[in-house]
C-alpha positions as CSV (number, residue, x, y, z in Angstrom):
1,M,-0.1,-0.2,-0.5
2,N,0.9,3.6,-0.8
3,H,0.4,6.1,1.8
4,L,-0.4,9.6,1.1
5,V,-1.4,12.7,2.8
6,I,-3.9,15.0,1.1
7,S,-3.9,18.9,2.0
8,V,-7.1,20.2,1.1
9,I,-8.2,24.0,1.1
10,A,-11.5,25.4,0.5
11,K,-14.6,28.3,0.8
12,D,-16.7,26.3,4.4
13,S,-19.5,25.3,2.5
14,P,-21.8,21.8,3.7
15,G,-21.2,18.6,1.9
16,L,-16.9,19.3,1.4
17,V,-16.5,16.2,3.5
18,E,-18.6,13.6,2.0
19,Q,-17.1,14.9,-1.6
20,L,-13.7,14.3,-0.4
21,S,-14.5,10.7,0.9
22,T,-16.7,10.0,-2.2
23,T,-13.8,10.6,-4.1
24,V,-11.2,8.0,-2.0
25,C,-14.0,5.3,-1.4
26,Q,-14.5,5.4,-5.6
27,H,-10.7,4.9,-6.3
28,Q,-10.6,2.2,-4.1
29,G,-9.0,4.2,-0.8
30,N,-8.9,3.7,3.0
31,W,-9.3,7.1,4.7
32,V,-6.8,6.4,7.6
33,S,-6.6,9.5,9.7
34,S,-7.9,13.0,9.2
35,S,-7.6,16.7,10.9
36,M,-9.9,19.1,9.9
37,T,-11.5,22.8,11.0
38,Q,-12.9,25.8,10.0
39,L,-10.4,28.5,10.0
40,A,-11.9,31.9,8.9
41,G,-14.6,30.8,6.3
42,Q,-12.3,28.0,5.4
43,F,-12.8,24.8,5.7
44,T,-9.0,23.4,6.1
45,G,-7.2,19.7,6.2
46,I,-5.2,17.3,6.0
47,I,-5.5,13.5,5.4
48,E,-3.9,10.3,5.3
49,V,-5.1,7.9,3.3
50,N,-3.7,4.3,1.9
51,I,-3.9,3.1,-1.3
52,A,-2.8,0.5,-3.7
53,P,0.0,1.4,-6.5
54,E,-2.8,0.8,-9.6
55,Y,-5.4,3.3,-7.8
56,Q,-3.5,5.9,-6.8
57,A,-2.8,8.4,-9.7
58,A,-6.5,7.7,-10.7
59,L,-7.4,8.9,-7.1
60,I,-4.4,12.1,-7.2
61,A,-6.3,13.5,-10.5
62,A,-9.8,13.0,-9.6
63,L,-8.7,15.1,-6.4
64,K,-7.2,17.4,-8.4
65,H,-10.4,18.3,-10.4
66,L,-13.0,18.5,-7.7
67,A,-14.5,22.0,-8.3
68,S,-13.6,24.8,-5.3
69,L,-11.3,22.2,-3.7
70,H,-7.3,23.7,-3.6
71,I,-5.5,19.8,-3.0
72,H,-1.7,19.5,-2.6
73,V,-0.7,15.5,-2.3
74,V,2.1,14.5,-1.2
75,S,3.6,10.3,-0.7
76,G,4.1,9.1,2.7
77,E,5.0,6.6,4.5
78,H,4.6,3.9,7.5
79,V,5.9,4.6,10.2
80,S,6.3,3.2,13.5
81,P,3.8,4.1,16.5
82,I,5.5,6.9,19.1
83,T,6.3,4.9,22.1
84,H,6.6,8.1,24.3
85,L,3.6,10.8,24.0
86,Q,3.5,13.5,26.1
87,T,0.9,16.2,26.2
88,L,1.7,19.9,26.7
89,T,-0.6,22.6,27.4
90,V,0.1,26.5,27.5
91,T,-2.1,28.9,28.7
92,G,-1.6,32.7,28.6
93,N,-2.4,36.0,27.7
94,D,-2.7,36.3,23.6
95,R,0.0,37.7,22.4
96,P,2.1,37.7,19.2
97,G,5.2,34.9,19.3
98,I,4.0,32.5,22.3
99,V,4.0,29.2,19.4
100,H,7.3,30.3,18.2
101,Q,9.0,31.0,21.9
102,V,7.9,27.2,22.6
103,A,8.5,25.7,19.7
104,H,12.2,27.0,19.6
105,I,12.7,25.5,23.0
106,L,11.3,22.9,21.9
107,N,13.3,22.4,19.0
108,Q,16.7,22.9,21.2
109,R,16.0,19.6,23.6
110,D,15.4,17.9,20.3
111,I,11.5,17.4,21.1
112,N,9.2,16.4,17.9
113,I,5.9,18.1,17.7
114,C,3.2,15.9,16.4
115,K,0.2,17.6,16.8
116,L,-0.7,21.1,17.6
117,H,-3.9,22.6,18.3
118,T,-4.2,26.2,19.3
119,E,-7.2,28.6,20.4
120,T,-7.7,31.7,21.4
121,Q,-11.0,32.1,24.0
122,S,-13.0,35.0,25.2
123,A,-11.5,35.6,29.1
124,P,-14.4,38.0,30.2
125,N,-13.4,38.3,33.5
126,W,-10.0,40.2,32.3
127,G,-10.9,41.9,29.5
128,Y,-8.4,40.0,27.2
129,P,-8.2,36.9,24.8
130,L,-6.5,33.7,26.4
131,F,-4.7,32.1,24.5
132,I,-4.3,27.9,24.3
133,A,-2.2,25.7,22.9
134,R,-1.9,22.1,23.2
135,F,1.6,20.2,22.2
136,Q,1.8,16.3,21.6
137,L,5.6,15.7,22.1
138,D,7.3,12.6,21.2
139,V,10.0,12.7,24.2
140,T,12.4,10.3,25.8
141,E,12.0,8.5,28.8
142,T,14.6,10.2,29.9
143,L,13.7,14.3,29.4
144,D,13.8,16.3,32.3
145,L,9.7,17.5,31.8
146,D,11.0,19.6,35.2
147,A,13.4,21.3,33.7
148,I,12.1,22.0,30.5
149,Q,8.2,23.3,32.5
150,T,11.2,25.7,33.9
151,Q,12.5,26.7,31.0
152,L,9.3,27.7,29.3
153,E,7.7,29.4,32.5
154,Q,10.0,32.2,32.3
155,L,9.0,33.0,28.6
156,A,6.6,35.3,30.4
157,D,5.0,36.2,33.8
158,D,1.3,35.3,33.0
159,L,1.9,32.4,30.8
160,T,0.6,28.4,33.0
161,I,2.5,25.2,31.5
162,D,0.9,21.7,32.3
163,F,2.5,18.2,31.1
164,E,-0.2,15.6,31.3
């Protein structure tokens, strides 16, 4: 089986997931995993599909001909499951640069970010938006989480750093 990673962006409207899943199914693809969301009125998503080599070209052609969808397809590879997954939640007053600063510290320690979900929520009691970032990290067993937490907390007084 070949592994494809498909990214899609389109003006959000009902039926987009059905349109994509129908196309994958009609071309003998197996929808393995995905992450999709609406951002600023746009539907955005990334999908992993397994497909037999003889059906791959036809699926890619069909996806690229879907009206009003911006599709990008790349070949992926089978990867072993992550063995040491750690969740890091960063919460604080919204300001530019939080993701950059956290990602920089994680990169300095050679920590792989497997997933990242960020959002901004209203904080009516404080009068400013609250930024929340949830990182899923692939870490080694010997990683000193306390040292990383201390380093991350030094980024700003208002950041709350939680490892789960």
